[in-house]
C-alpha positions in Angstrom: 39.5 78.7 15.2 39.3 80.1 11.8 37.3 78.6 8.9 40.5 77.8 7.1 41.9 76.0 10.2 38.8 74.0 10.6 38.8 72.9 7.0 42.3 71.4 7.4 41.4 69.4 10.6 40.8 65.7 10.3 37.2 64.5 10.6 38.1 62.7 14.0 39.5 65.9 15.4 36.5 67.9 14.2 34.1 65.3 15.9 36.2 65.6 19.2 35.7 69.4 18.9 31.9 68.8 18.4 31.8 66.6 21.4 33.8 69.0 23.6 31.5 71.9 22.6 34.5 73.9 21.0 32.6 74.1 17.8 28.9 73.6 16.7 27.5 71.9 13.6 26.5 75.4 12.5 30.0 76.6 12.8 31.1 73.7 10.5 28.4 74.5 7.9 29.5 78.1 7.8 33.1 77.1 7.2 32.0 74.6 4.4 29.8 77.3 2.7 32.8 79.7 2.6 35.2 77.1 1.3 32.8 75.9 -1.4 32.4 79.5 -2.6 36.1 79.8 -2.8 37.1 76.6 -4.6 34.2 74.6 -6.0 33.8 76.7 -9.1 37.1 75.5 -10.2 36.4 71.7 -9.9 32.6 71.2 -9.8 32.5 68.7 -7.1 29.3 69.6 -5.3 26.7 71.0 -7.8 23.7 70.5 -5.4 23.8 72.4 -2.1 21.2 72.2 0.6 22.4 74.4 3.4 18.9 75.5 4.5 18.0 71.9 5.1 21.3 71.3 6.8 21.0 74.2 9.2 17.6 73.1 10.1 18.8 69.5 10.8 21.8 70.9 12.7 19.7 73.0 14.8 17.5 70.2 15.7 20.4 68.0 16.5 21.8 70.7 18.8 18.7 70.4 21.0 19.8 67.0 22.1 22.5 66.5 24.7 26.0 66.1 23.1 26.2 62.5 24.3 23.0 61.7 22.3 24.1 63.2 19.0 25.5 60.0 17.5 28.9 59.0 16.3 29.4 61.9 14.1 27.9 64.4 16.5 26.8 66.8 13.8 29.6 66.5 11.3 28.5 67.5 7.8 28.6 64.8 5.1 27.8 65.1 1.3 25.8 62.3 -0.4 26.5 61.1 -3.9 23.9 62.2 -6.4 22.6 58.7 -7.1 21.1 58.4 -3.6 17.9 59.8 -2.3 17.9 62.6 0.2 14.4 63.7 1.2 13.6 67.2 -0.3 16.8 67.5 -2.1 17.4 67.2 -5.9 18.5 63.7 -7.0 19.4 63.7 -10.8 21.6 60.6 -11.0 23.5 62.7 -13.5 20.7 62.2 -16.0 18.5 64.7 -17.9 15.7 62.3 -17.3 15.8 63.1 -13.6 17.0 66.7 -13.6 13.9 67.8 -11.7 13.6 64.8 -9.4 13.1 65.6 -5.7 12.4 62.5 -3.6 10.1 62.7 -0.7 12.0 60.1 1.3 15.7 59.5 2.0 17.5 56.2 1.2 17.9 54.0 4.2 21.6 54.7 4.1 20.9 58.5 4.6 18.4 57.9 7.3 21.0 55.8 9.1 23.7 58.4 8.7 21.5 61.2 9.9 20.4 59.1 12.9 24.1 58.8 13.6 24.6 62.5 13.7 25.5 63.3 10.1 24.2 66.6 8.6 23.7 66.4 4.9 24.6 69.7 3.2 25.3 68.8 -0.5 25.1 66.2 -3.2 28.3 65.2 -5.1 28.6 65.0 -8.8 28.5 61.6 -10.6 28.3 60.5 -14.3 25.0 59.5 -15.6 23.7 56.6 -13.5 27.2 56.1 -12.2 28.3 54.6 -15.5 31.8 55.4 -16.8 34.9 56.0 -14.6 35.0 59.8 -15.5 32.7 62.1 -13.7 30.8 64.2 -16.3 27.1 64.5 -17.2 24.6 66.5 -19.2 23.1 68.1 -16.2 26.0 69.6 -14.3 29.1 69.1 -16.6 32.4 67.6 -15.6 34.2 67.4 -12.3 37.8 68.2 -12.5 40.8 66.8 -10.7 42.2 69.4 -8.3 45.8 68.2 -8.6 45.6 69.3 -12.4 42.2 70.6 -13.6 42.9 69.4 -17.1 42.7 65.8 -15.8 39.8 63.4 -14.8 38.9 62.8 -11.2 37.7 59.3 -12.3 34.3 58.1 -11.3 31.7 57.5 -10.4 32.2 59.0 -7.0 34.4 61.7 -8.5 32.5 64.6 -6.9 32.9 63.0 -3.5 36.7 62.5 -3.9 37.3 66.0 -5.2 35.3 67.5 -2.3 37.6 65.7 0.1 40.7 66.7 -1.8 39.8 70.4 -1.9 38.5 70.7 1.7 34.8 71.1 0.9 34.1 67.9 2.9 35.6 66.1 5.9 34.0 62.8 5.0 32.0 61.7 2.0 29.6 59.0 0.9 30.5 57.0 -2.2 29.3 53.8 -4.0 31.3 51.3 -6.0 30.5 48.6 -8.5 33.6 48.3 -10.6 35.9 50.7 -8.7 33.5 53.7 -8.5 34.9 55.0 -5.2 38.3 53.3 -5.3 39.3 54.8 -8.7 38.4 58.4 -7.7 40.2 58.0 -4.4 43.4 56.9 -6.3 43.1 59.8 -8.8 42.5 62.4 -6.1 44.9 61.4 -3.4 42.3 60.4 -0.8 41.1 57.1 0.8 38.1 55.2 -0.4 36.8 51.8 0.7 34.4 49.3 -0.9 33.2 47.3 2.1 32.0 43.7 2.2 28.6 42.9 0.9 25.9 44.0 3.4 28.3 46.0 5.6 26.4 49.1 4.8 22.6 48.9 4.6 20.8 50.7 1.8 17.4 50.7 0.1 17.2 47.7 -2.3 16.3 48.5 -5.8 15.6 46.2 -8.8 16.4 43.2 -6.8 16.9 42.1 -3.2 20.0 40.2 -3.9 21.5 42.8 -6.3 25.1 43.2 -4.7 27.6 44.1 -7.4 27.3 47.7 -6.1 28.1 48.7 -2.5 27.8 51.8 -0.6 31.0 53.0 1.2 33.1 55.7 3.0 35.5 58.0 1.6 37.9 60.3 3.6 41.4 62.0 3.7 43.0 59.4 5.9 42.3 55.8 7.2 41.1 56.7 10.7 38.6 59.2 9.3 37.4 56.6 6.8 37.0 54.1 9.7 34.9 56.6 11.7 32.5 57.0 8.8 32.3 53.2 8.1 31.3 52.8 11.8 28.6 55.5 11.3 27.4 53.7 8.1 27.3 50.1 9.5 24.4 48.3 10.9 21.7 45.7 10.3 18.2 46.6 9.0 15.4 44.4 8.1 14.6 46.6 5.1 17.9 45.5 3.6 17.9 41.7 4.1 21.6 41.4 3.1 22.7 43.9 5.7 25.2 42.8 8.5 25.2 43.7 12.1 27.7 46.2 13.3 30.9 44.6 14.5 31.5 44.2 18.2 34.7 46.1 17.8 34.6 49.4 15.9 36.5 50.0 12.8 38.1 53.1 14.3 39.5 50.8 17.0 40.8 48.5 14.2 42.5 51.5 12.5 44.1 52.5 15.9 45.1 49.0 16.9 48.5 48.9 15.3 47.7 45.3 14.1 50.0 44.5 11.2 49.7 41.6 8.8 52.2 38.9 8.9 52.4 38.1 5.2 51.1 40.1 2.2 51.0 39.5 -1.5 51.6 42.2 -4.2 50.4 41.7 -7.7 51.1 44.4 -10.3 48.3 43.3 -12.6 46.4 40.3 -11.1 47.4 38.5 -14.3 44.5 40.1 -16.2 45.3 43.6 -17.3 48.1 45.9 -18.6 49.3 48.5 -16.1 51.2 51.8 -16.8 54.9 51.2 -15.9 55.1 54.3 -13.6 52.0 53.2 -11.7 53.4 49.7 -11.3 56.7 50.9 -10.0 55.1 53.3 -7.4 52.7 50.7 -6.1 55.3 48.0 -6.0 57.6 50.3 -3.9 54.7 51.1 -1.6 53.9 47.4 -1.0 57.6 46.6 -0.4 57.6 49.2 2.4 55.6 46.7 4.5 58.9 45.0 5.0 59.9 47.9 7.3 57.4 46.6 9.7 58.8 43.0 9.5 56.0 41.9 7.2 56.7 39.2 4.6 56.1 40.6 1.1 55.7 38.1 -1.9 54.5 38.6 -5.4 51.3 36.5 -5.9 47.6 36.7 -6.8 44.6 34.4 -6.9 43.7 32.8 -10.3 41.0 35.2 -11.5 41.5 34.7 -15.2 37.7 34.8 -15.9 37.3 38.2 -14.2 36.9 40.4 -17.3 34.4 38.1 -19.0 32.4 37.5 -15.8 32.1 41.2 -14.9 31.1 42.1 -18.5 28.1 39.8 -18.2 27.1 40.5 -14.6 27.3 44.3 -15.0 25.3 44.2 -18.2 22.7 42.0 -16.4 22.5 44.6 -13.6 21.9 47.5 -16.1 19.3 45.5 -17.9 17.4 44.7 -14.6 17.5 48.3 -13.4 17.2 50.4 -16.5 15.5 48.5 -19.3 12.4 50.7 -18.9 14.4 53.8 -19.4 15.9 52.5 -22.6 12.4 51.9 -23.9 10.9 55.2 -22.9 13.8 57.7 -22.8 16.5 56.3 -25.1 17.2 59.7 -26.6 18.2 61.1 -23.2 20.7 58.3 -22.3 24.4 58.5 -23.0 25.9 55.9 -25.4 27.7 54.0 -22.7 24.5 53.4 -20.7 22.6 52.4 -23.9 25.4 49.9 -24.7 25.4 48.4 -21.2 21.6 47.9 -21.2 21.5 46.4 -24.7 24.4 44.1 -23.7 22.3 42.8 -20.8 19.1 42.4 -22.8 21.0 40.2 -25.3 22.2 37.8 -22.5 21.0 34.2 -22.5 20.3 32.1 -19.3 23.3 30.0 -20.1 25.5 33.1 -20.3 24.2 34.3 -17.0 24.6 31.0 -15.3 28.2 30.7 -16.6 29.0 34.2 -15.1 27.4 33.3 -11.7 29.5 30.1 -11.6 32.6 32.0 -12.4 32.0 34.4 -9.6 31.4 31.6 -7.2 34.8 30.0 -8.3 36.6 33.3 -8.0 35.3 33.9 -4.5 36.3 30.3 -3.4 39.8 30.9 -4.7 40.0 34.3 -2.9 39.1 32.6 0.4 41.7 29.9 -0.2 44.3 32.5 -1.2 43.8 34.5 2.0 44.5 31.4 4.1 48.2 32.1 3.0 48.2 35.8 2.8 46.6 38.4 5.2 46.3 41.1 2.5 46.7 41.5 -1.3 48.0 44.8 -2.7 47.7 45.9 -6.3 47.5 49.2 -8.1 44.1 50.8 -7.7 44.0 52.2 -11.2 46.2 51.0 -14.1 46.9 54.6 -15.2 47.5 58.0 -13.6 44.7 60.6 -14.0 44.0 61.0 -17.7 42.8 64.0 -19.8 39.3 65.2 -18.8 38.1 65.2 -22.4 38.7 61.4 -22.7 35.4 59.6 -21.8 37.4 56.6 -20.6 40.8 54.8 -20.9 40.9 53.3 -24.4 44.6 52.1 -24.2 47.3 51.2 -21.7 50.8 50.1 -22.2 50.1 49.2 -25.8 46.9 47.3 -25.2 43.7 48.7 -26.8 40.5 48.0 -24.9 37.3 46.6 -26.5 34.9 48.7 -24.3 34.7 51.4 -21.7 34.8 49.1 -18.6 37.7 46.8 -19.5 40.3 49.1 -18.1 38.8 48.7 -14.6 39.5 45.0 -14.4 42.0 45.4 -11.5 39.2 46.7 -9.2 36.2 44.9 -10.7 37.9 41.5 -10.1 37.9 42.3 -6.4 34.2 43.1 -6.6 33.5 39.8 -8.1 35.4 37.9 -5.4 33.3 39.6 -2.7 36.4 41.1 -1.0 36.5 44.3 0.8 39.0 46.7 -0.7 40.5 50.1 0.1 42.5 52.6 -2.0 45.3 54.3 -0.1 47.4 57.2 -1.4 50.9 55.8 -2.0 52.9 58.4 -4.0 53.0 60.6 -7.0 54.0 60.4 -10.6 56.9 62.4 -11.9 54.4 65.0 -13.0 52.9 65.3 -9.6 49.7 63.3 -10.0 48.4 61.0 -7.2 48.7 57.2 -7.3 46.7 54.8 -5.1 47.5 51.3 -3.9 44.6 48.9 -3.5 44.5 47.0 -0.1 42.3 43.8 -0.2 41.4 41.2 2.3 39.2 38.0 2.5 35.4 38.5 2.3 34.2 40.2 5.5 37.8 41.1 6.4 37.0 44.8 6.6 38.7 45.4 9.9 41.9 43.7 8.5 41.9 46.0 5.5 41.6 49.1 7.7 44.2 48.0 10.2 46.7 47.0 7.5 46.1 50.2 5.4 46.7 52.3 8.6 50.1 50.6 9.2 51.1 51.2 5.6 49.8 54.9 5.7 52.0 55.5 8.8 55.0 54.0 7.0 54.5 55.9 3.7 53.9 59.2 5.5 51.5 60.4 2.8 48.7 61.4 5.3 48.0 65.1 5.3 48.7 65.9 1.6 45.1 67.0 1.3 43.1 69.3 1.3 44.7 71.4 -1.5 43.6 74.3 -3.5 42.7 73.4 -7.1 45.7 73.6 -9.5 44.0 75.1 -12.5 45.7 74.0 -15.7 44.5 73.9 -19.3 
């Protein structure tokens, strides 16, 4: 099989070939290295490569019997450049850490490698993952392969673009306020923010810090489910981590289980949405009726979401980065400085109010999902925007007060502790991807995956990636 043919295979198919011995992990690394050389210079998705380390890891893995090589069996996976990989540069997109090489991997990476993943690259991210547009002062901007004059969103923009261009079969991402869901939508791939604790990682700046979660990204729902299985598991080092489920997420994807009743909301009652995005996502949700699913327009009462997220995100930045503000202020981008300073100004009363709001939002979510199996919304409120725009400043006549307000449709789901997946659902008139967000009750990860697979089959959008970058100016 040629390298080009391998690149276009699904992750599940490639793992099957690894298990049958038709290909080796070294074959896959060769194919990826060739593909990266061909296309990555046009999009800048994977600025850090570690093929020597990857080949060493692959060779060691190949000494084991195939049955003992883990769920991924030697499949290469890139890691987002916010997460430590031993011996590999981890800049976090910041000049402060442009020479930082950790000596130990994050728990997430150790777990993935224990499950047969081979790490060959780090994917680009904005500075500290802040801002839903992937650019930084260390490596520059990551461009959207559907139109290289457009943003790939962020902060897992490099991971999404790698998948869309065929320089990855699976990819790791992370998500606080849409950081893997928004790039998935902009790049025409699938990305999932799992339930709190579903994916163990090394705690930092607080044991119970849970606004951000690690998650899988892929080209289709089955591949995503495979990676979530490889990521899941309980570890004492992460006290919030959950045991792996008795039934695999890949089995859930292949179950054919469909929801009985779903809700669609164009805006969650809290945000403007571009009319074309609204129309495309509404049409996608209504396609559920073809599977005899009841589709109604409804959403939980999450009116406090924007205020709540503003406070809790600022608190998170203050907890994790106040020292950097004191010592390296001149090296921080304006959005990061603003977020940290907003957090440092918070009072105990403001924090307590936001935490109470989050509790109330989660309780209302649980109640809502007693009536509806799934909630569908647009993943992003706009199509991919020009790369030179740092963020979305306006939508449908509404101007935003800050750089995170445009993300309310995804950050509200974060606050309500719900698992959420972005699924490609169509294209704008100009040919840009649009994603629909599929949401379930807290810990309803399997329901999200099963429902998304049903809709993916109905919509027929699977297989639109990988693509060669479409260079536009």
